[in-house]
C-alpha positions as CSV (number, residue, x, y, z in Angstrom):
1,M,168.2,-45.6,40.8
2,D,169.9,-43.2,41.6
3,I,168.7,-40.0,40.6
4,Q,171.7,-37.9,39.6
5,K,173.3,-41.2,38.2
6,A,171.0,-41.9,36.0
7,V,170.7,-38.2,34.9
8,R,173.9,-37.9,34.5
9,E,174.3,-41.6,32.4
10,A,171.7,-39.6,30.2
11,G,173.5,-36.6,29.1
12,V,170.7,-34.5,30.2
13,V,171.4,-30.3,30.0
14,G,169.4,-27.5,30.4
15,A,167.4,-27.6,27.3
16,G,166.7,-23.9,27.4
17,G,169.7,-22.5,25.8
18,A,172.6,-22.3,28.4
19,G,173.1,-26.3,28.7
20,F,174.4,-26.4,32.1
21,P,175.0,-30.1,33.0
22,T,171.8,-31.1,35.1
23,H,173.5,-34.1,37.1
24,V,175.3,-30.9,38.5
25,K,172.4,-28.9,39.5
26,L,171.0,-32.2,41.1
27,E,173.5,-31.9,43.9
28,S,172.4,-29.1,45.5
29,K,169.7,-29.0,48.3
30,V,167.3,-26.4,47.8
31,D,163.9,-25.4,49.2
32,Y,162.0,-24.6,45.8
33,V,162.1,-26.3,42.7
34,L,161.0,-23.8,40.0
35,A,159.7,-25.5,36.3
36,N,160.6,-22.7,33.6
37,G,157.8,-22.8,31.0
38,A,157.6,-19.4,30.5
39,E,159.3,-19.2,27.1
40,C,159.1,-15.6,25.9
41,E,160.6,-15.6,22.4
42,P,157.9,-13.9,20.0
43,L,157.0,-17.0,17.8
44,L,158.2,-20.3,19.9
45,H,156.4,-22.0,21.5
46,K,157.7,-25.7,21.6
47,D,158.0,-25.5,25.7
48,A,154.5,-25.0,26.3
49,E,153.6,-27.8,23.6
50,L,155.8,-30.2,24.9
51,T,154.1,-29.6,28.2
52,E,151.0,-30.1,26.6
53,T,151.3,-33.5,24.7
54,Y,154.0,-35.1,28.1
55,V,152.5,-33.5,30.9
56,D,152.7,-36.3,33.2
57,Q,156.4,-36.8,32.1
58,V,157.5,-32.8,32.8
59,I,155.5,-33.1,36.4
60,R,157.4,-36.4,37.2
61,G,160.4,-34.5,36.1
62,M,159.7,-31.8,38.9
63,E,158.9,-34.6,41.6
64,I,162.5,-36.4,41.0
65,S,164.5,-32.6,41.1
66,M,162.5,-32.1,44.1
67,E,163.2,-35.6,45.8
68,A,167.2,-35.1,44.8
69,T,167.2,-31.9,46.1
70,G,165.2,-32.0,49.1
71,A,163.3,-29.3,47.6
72,T,159.8,-28.6,50.2
73,E,158.1,-26.2,47.5
74,A,157.5,-26.4,43.4
75,I,155.9,-23.9,40.7
76,F,155.4,-24.3,37.3
77,G,155.7,-20.3,35.8
78,I,153.8,-20.8,32.7
79,K,151.6,-17.4,30.9
80,G,148.2,-18.1,31.5
81,K,147.8,-17.3,27.7
82,R,148.2,-21.0,27.5
83,K,145.1,-22.1,28.1
84,K,145.5,-25.6,27.2
85,T,148.5,-26.3,28.7
86,V,147.6,-24.0,31.8
87,A,144.5,-27.0,32.1
88,A,146.5,-29.9,31.5
89,L,149.0,-28.8,33.9
90,E,145.7,-27.9,36.6
91,E,145.0,-31.3,36.0
92,A,148.0,-33.2,36.6
93,T,149.2,-31.5,39.9
94,A,145.9,-31.4,41.9
95,S,146.7,-33.9,43.9
96,K,150.7,-33.4,43.9
97,G,151.2,-29.9,45.6
98,I,152.8,-28.5,43.0
99,K,152.0,-24.6,42.4
100,I,151.3,-23.2,39.3
101,Q,152.6,-19.6,38.5
102,L,150.9,-17.2,36.0
103,F,152.8,-14.8,33.7
104,G,151.4,-12.1,32.2
105,D,152.2,-11.9,28.3
106,Y,155.6,-10.0,28.4
107,Y,158.9,-10.2,27.7
108,P,161.5,-11.4,28.9
109,A,159.3,-13.6,31.5
110,G,160.9,-16.8,30.8
111,D,164.4,-14.8,32.0
112,E,166.1,-17.0,35.0
113,F,166.4,-14.1,37.2
114,V,162.8,-12.3,36.4
115,L,161.2,-16.0,37.0
116,V,162.5,-16.1,40.5
117,Y,160.7,-13.0,41.8
118,E,158.2,-13.9,40.6
119,C,157.1,-17.1,42.0
120,I,159.4,-16.4,44.9
121,G,159.6,-13.4,45.7
122,R,163.6,-13.5,45.8
123,L,166.5,-12.0,44.0
124,I,168.9,-13.4,43.0
125,P,172.3,-11.5,44.1
126,A,174.4,-9.7,41.6
127,G,175.9,-12.2,39.1
128,G,174.8,-15.0,40.7
129,I,172.5,-18.2,40.4
130,P,169.5,-19.2,42.1
131,L,171.0,-21.4,44.1
132,Q,171.8,-18.8,46.5
133,V,168.8,-17.9,46.9
134,G,166.9,-21.2,47.8
135,A,166.3,-22.2,44.0
136,V,167.3,-24.6,40.7
137,V,165.6,-24.1,37.6
138,H,164.7,-26.2,34.8
139,N,163.2,-26.0,31.4
140,S,160.2,-28.0,30.8
141,E,161.7,-30.0,28.6
142,T,165.4,-30.7,31.2
143,L,161.8,-31.9,33.3
144,Y,160.6,-34.2,30.7
145,N,164.3,-35.4,29.6
146,M,164.8,-35.9,33.6
147,A,161.7,-38.4,33.8
148,E,163.1,-39.8,30.3
149,A,166.7,-40.7,32.2
150,M,165.0,-42.3,35.1
151,D,163.4,-44.8,32.4
152,G,167.2,-45.3,30.7
153,R,166.2,-43.2,27.9
154,P,168.7,-41.0,26.9
155,V,168.9,-37.8,25.5
156,T,169.0,-38.1,21.5
157,E,166.2,-36.2,20.3
158,K,165.5,-32.4,20.5
159,I,161.9,-30.2,21.4
160,L,162.4,-27.1,19.1
161,T,159.3,-25.4,17.0
162,V,160.0,-23.9,13.6
163,A,158.4,-20.8,12.8
164,G,158.2,-17.5,10.4
165,E,158.0,-18.3,6.5
166,V,158.3,-21.8,6.3
167,K,154.9,-24.4,4.9
168,T,153.5,-25.4,8.2
169,A,154.8,-23.9,11.4
170,M,155.1,-26.6,14.2
171,S,156.7,-28.1,17.7
172,M,158.3,-31.3,17.3
173,A,161.0,-34.0,18.2
174,V,164.1,-33.9,15.8
175,P,166.9,-36.5,16.4
176,V,170.0,-34.5,17.8
177,G,172.5,-34.0,14.6
178,I,170.2,-33.3,11.6
179,T,170.5,-30.2,10.0
180,L,169.0,-27.3,10.4
181,Q,168.3,-27.6,6.9
182,E,166.6,-30.9,7.6
183,V,164.4,-29.1,10.1
184,I,163.1,-26.4,7.9
185,D,162.4,-29.0,5.6
186,I,160.3,-31.1,7.4
187,A,157.8,-27.6,7.9
188,G,157.4,-28.2,4.1
189,G,160.2,-25.9,3.7
190,A,160.4,-21.8,3.3
191,T,157.6,-20.0,1.7
192,T,160.1,-17.4,0.3
193,P,163.4,-18.0,-2.1
194,D,166.0,-15.8,-0.6
195,Y,165.2,-16.6,3.6
196,T,167.3,-15.8,6.9
197,V,167.2,-18.4,9.7
198,F,167.3,-17.2,13.3
199,V,168.6,-19.9,16.0
200,G,167.5,-20.2,19.1
201,G,164.4,-16.6,18.7
202,L,164.6,-13.3,17.1
203,M,165.8,-11.3,19.8
204,M,168.3,-13.5,22.3
205,G,169.4,-16.0,19.3
206,K,171.5,-15.4,16.1
207,I,171.3,-15.9,12.2
208,V,173.3,-18.9,11.2
209,Q,174.1,-18.8,7.3
210,D,175.1,-22.3,7.2
211,L,172.4,-24.2,7.6
212,S,174.6,-27.6,7.6
213,Q,175.2,-26.9,11.5
214,P,173.4,-29.1,13.3
215,V,170.7,-29.2,15.7
216,T,172.0,-29.4,18.9
217,K,170.7,-30.3,23.0
218,T,170.8,-26.8,23.4
219,T,168.6,-25.6,19.7
220,G,165.4,-23.9,21.0
221,G,163.8,-22.8,17.5
222,L,164.5,-21.8,14.3
223,I,163.0,-18.6,12.5
224,V,162.7,-18.1,9.0
225,L,162.3,-15.1,7.0
226,P,162.8,-13.4,4.2
227,T,166.6,-11.9,4.0
228,D,165.5,-8.8,3.4
229,H,163.1,-8.8,6.1
230,R,164.3,-4.9,8.6
231,L,165.0,-7.3,11.3
232,V,167.4,-9.6,9.2
233,Q,169.2,-6.0,8.3
234,R,169.4,-4.8,11.6
235,V,170.8,-7.9,13.1
236,L,173.6,-8.3,9.8
237,T,174.7,-4.4,10.8
238,P,178.5,-4.9,11.6
239,N,179.8,-4.2,15.1
240,K,181.7,-1.0,13.6
241,A,178.8,0.5,12.3
242,M,176.8,-0.1,15.0
243,H,179.2,1.7,17.7
244,R,179.7,4.5,14.8
245,I,176.1,5.5,14.2
246,G,175.7,4.9,18.1
247,K,178.4,7.3,18.8
248,S,177.0,9.8,16.7
249,A,173.4,10.0,16.9
250,C,172.1,8.4,21.1
251,D,170.9,11.7,22.9
252,Q,170.5,10.0,26.6
253,C,167.6,9.7,27.1
254,S,168.1,6.6,28.8
255,Y,165.0,4.7,27.9
256,C,167.6,1.6,27.2
257,T,168.0,1.9,30.7
258,E,164.6,2.1,32.1
259,F,163.0,-0.7,30.0
260,C,165.8,-2.7,31.0
261,P,164.4,-6.3,32.9
262,R,167.7,-6.3,34.7
263,Y,167.2,-2.7,35.7
264,L,163.8,-2.8,37.4
265,L,164.8,-5.5,39.1
266,G,167.3,-3.4,41.2
267,Y,170.4,-4.5,39.1
268,D,173.1,-1.7,38.6
269,V,172.9,-2.4,34.6
270,Q,172.3,1.0,32.8
271,P,172.7,0.5,28.9
272,H,172.7,4.5,28.3
273,K,175.9,5.0,29.9
274,V,177.3,2.5,28.2
275,M,176.6,4.4,24.7
276,R,178.2,7.7,26.3
277,T,181.2,5.9,26.4
278,L,181.7,4.7,22.9
279,G,182.9,8.8,22.5
280,F,186.3,7.6,24.1
281,T,187.1,4.1,24.0
282,A,189.5,4.8,21.8
283,S,191.5,5.6,24.4
284,G,191.6,2.3,26.3
285,K,189.3,-1.0,27.1
286,H,190.0,0.4,30.5
287,N,187.2,2.9,30.1
288,W,184.0,0.8,28.6
289,S,181.4,1.2,31.5
290,K,181.2,-0.7,34.3
291,W,177.5,-0.7,33.8
292,A,177.2,-3.2,31.0
293,D,178.6,-6.4,33.7
294,L,175.1,-7.5,34.4
295,C,173.6,-7.1,31.4
296,C,171.4,-10.3,29.9
297,S,171.8,-9.3,27.1
298,C,168.1,-9.9,25.9
299,G,168.4,-7.1,23.0
300,L,164.9,-4.9,24.7
301,C,166.9,-1.9,24.6
302,T,168.4,-2.3,20.8
303,L,165.0,-3.9,19.7
304,Y,162.3,-2.0,21.5
305,S,163.2,0.8,24.3
306,C,165.2,2.7,21.7
307,P,163.4,5.5,19.9
308,E,165.7,6.0,17.2
309,D,167.0,2.8,16.6
310,L,170.8,1.9,18.0
311,F,172.3,-0.4,19.2
312,P,173.0,-0.1,23.3
313,K,172.9,-4.6,23.2
314,E,175.2,-4.1,20.7
315,A,177.5,-1.8,22.9
316,C,176.8,-3.5,26.2
317,D,178.7,-6.9,24.4
318,Q,181.5,-5.1,23.3
319,A,182.1,-3.7,26.5
320,V,182.0,-7.2,28.5
321,A,184.0,-8.7,26.1
322,D,187.0,-5.7,26.9
323,R,186.6,-4.8,30.4
324,K,187.3,-9.5,30.8
325,E,190.0,-9.1,28.2
326,A,191.4,-6.4,30.4
327,D,190.8,-8.6,33.5
328,M,189.1,-6.3,34.9
329,D,187.4,-6.9,37.8
330,R,182.9,-7.9,37.6
331,W,180.9,-4.5,38.7
332,L,178.0,-5.6,40.9
333,G,176.4,-2.5,41.3
334,P,176.5,-0.5,44.9
335,S,176.7,-3.1,48.4
336,A,172.8,-2.2,49.6
337,E,170.5,-4.3,48.9
338,L,168.6,-5.4,46.0
339,K,165.5,-3.9,45.8
340,A,162.9,-4.0,42.8
341,H,162.3,-0.7,40.8
342,P,158.6,0.1,41.9
343,M,157.6,1.2,38.4
344,E,158.8,-2.8,37.4
345,P,155.3,-4.5,37.3
346,G,154.6,-1.1,35.0
347,R,157.0,-1.0,32.2
348,H,156.4,-4.9,31.1
349,V,156.9,-5.2,27.2
350,P,153.9,-7.0,25.8
351,I,154.6,-9.4,23.4
352,T,152.2,-8.3,20.8
353,A,154.0,-4.8,21.2
354,L,157.4,-6.4,20.7
355,M,156.3,-8.7,17.3
356,Q,154.9,-5.0,16.1
357,K,157.9,-3.5,17.0
358,L,160.1,-6.3,15.2
359,G,157.7,-6.6,11.9
360,V,156.7,-10.2,12.7
361,K,153.4,-9.9,14.0
362,N,151.9,-11.4,10.0
363,Y,154.0,-14.9,11.3
364,D,152.3,-14.9,14.9
365,R,150.6,-18.1,14.7
366,P,149.9,-21.4,16.7
367,A,152.9,-24.3,16.0
368,P,151.3,-27.3,17.2
369,W,153.0,-30.0,18.1
370,H,153.6,-32.9,15.4
371,A,154.8,-36.6,16.3
372,I,157.1,-36.9,13.3
373,N,159.2,-39.7,13.3
374,Y,162.2,-38.5,11.6
375,E,164.4,-40.9,10.2
376,A,167.9,-39.4,10.0
377,R,170.3,-40.8,7.2
378,K,173.1,-39.0,8.7
379,V,174.2,-37.0,12.3
380,T,176.7,-34.8,13.3
381,L,177.1,-34.9,17.0
382,P,179.8,-31.8,18.6
383,L,181.5,-32.8,21.3
384,R,180.7,-29.6,22.9
385,Q,176.7,-29.6,23.5
386,H,176.7,-28.1,26.9
387,L,178.2,-25.8,29.6
388,G,182.0,-26.7,30.2
389,A,184.6,-29.1,28.9
390,P,184.1,-31.2,25.6
391,A,182.7,-34.6,26.0
392,E,185.8,-37.3,24.6
393,A,185.1,-39.8,22.2
394,V,184.6,-43.7,23.4
395,V,184.6,-44.7,19.5
396,N,186.5,-44.7,16.5
397,V,186.1,-44.7,12.4
398,G,184.6,-47.6,11.9
399,D,182.5,-48.7,14.7
400,Q,179.2,-49.6,14.3
401,V,176.7,-48.2,17.1
402,R,173.0,-48.6,18.1
403,K,170.8,-45.6,19.0
404,G,171.3,-44.7,22.1
405,Q,174.9,-46.1,22.6
406,L,177.4,-43.9,24.6
407,I,180.0,-41.8,22.1
408,A,181.5,-39.7,24.4
409,E,181.5,-39.6,28.3
410,I,182.6,-37.0,30.9
411,P,186.6,-36.2,31.0
412,E,187.4,-37.0,34.5
413,G,187.1,-33.9,36.8
414,K,185.8,-31.3,34.5
415,L,181.8,-29.9,34.1
416,A,180.6,-31.9,30.8
417,A,177.9,-34.4,29.8
418,R,177.4,-37.6,28.1
419,I,176.7,-38.2,24.3
420,H,174.5,-40.6,23.0
421,S,174.1,-41.8,19.4
422,S,171.0,-40.4,17.5
423,I,170.5,-43.3,15.5
424,E,172.0,-46.5,14.6
425,G,174.6,-46.6,12.1
426,A,178.8,-46.6,11.4
427,V,180.7,-43.6,12.7
428,T,182.4,-41.4,10.0
429,A,184.1,-39.5,11.7
430,V,185.7,-38.5,15.2
431,N,187.6,-34.8,15.6
432,G,185.1,-32.1,17.4
433,A,182.3,-33.6,16.6
434,I,181.1,-37.4,16.1
435,T,180.0,-38.1,12.3
436,I,176.9,-41.5,12.2
437,E,175.4,-42.6,9.1
438,Q,173.3,-45.8,8.4
């Protein structure tokens, strides 16, 4: 079967968090296929565990992408500390010409711009995408799903890690559409009575308080922390309070900028200048600093770099939103050629140091693969689990569906992805999501 067609029909999307429909990426012609297995969110292990467990399928996904895009080289980016996974990759790629790029254990090694630079030495244009430097990047889970698609198996499961205050930290595959609470229960439940859940990671994820929300194709992991944990309280600080504190306390030390991963690659991101503008935002959105426009929201400035524990990342988020609302052109930086900062390699932030600053070092433990084969009784499948337009339901209330059956199609002429049922059962609701119950 045609590769793009198989991947499109299977509903494969970027599993690393963005959810870009993968069949669209495969329409490109590039020099390199890059695998992003360098997950750098503290406490998450699902990419390494998946790769180690299903290494042949992951590598097959790389070969499929090479064939579709015409790439002549492939590189798998992974942290050198994942020794067992690296050994499995070395064995699986020995006769295939696929290179392995080892990263140090720093944050954010898995950032797409960092990964491309480390693997092929090219800098993506400001505001651009890897395609502009001849590369396509796939998360390791996406590669696995591409291989499954070629065997006619659509995306009905999500690979994720559960860690923190749970009985058993683990990585596993669960049906798309089960609740977040079910995932925690599979891990043996929370080990503290009053807990808060980060979905997607401590740095770039978000706190979700409604645990009846479903797992989607882009859910990367769940980190359970006590509600009184300092990190939880910092993240829950109201935005107005964050900006008020920054306005009164920022002394322009510029550490937020000096440690910014994008700034160190040569992009004109300067959070300290954005913090400076907190003092005059009352005069209009047009005065919000343009130096936030290329921020990737990695959170390093807020959660590690700032010696006063201020909130530069949140100031940048607000600046970007306000400038967009004011219909201002995106700032791409000076017209000069991009060039990485000479101190870029020396300012990588070690994960161990980051975890110490976050106060989660005591949760740093393995989350090994568990083959759980969870039997869900009910799933809720949002029609938007990807970038672009929501999928369109092709089933109605009362319909009986089987596992793997198409239930939502890509709208004509839109960027979207198909959705398939993750269980067998009856459709009980169709609105912004499709609910199926056994």
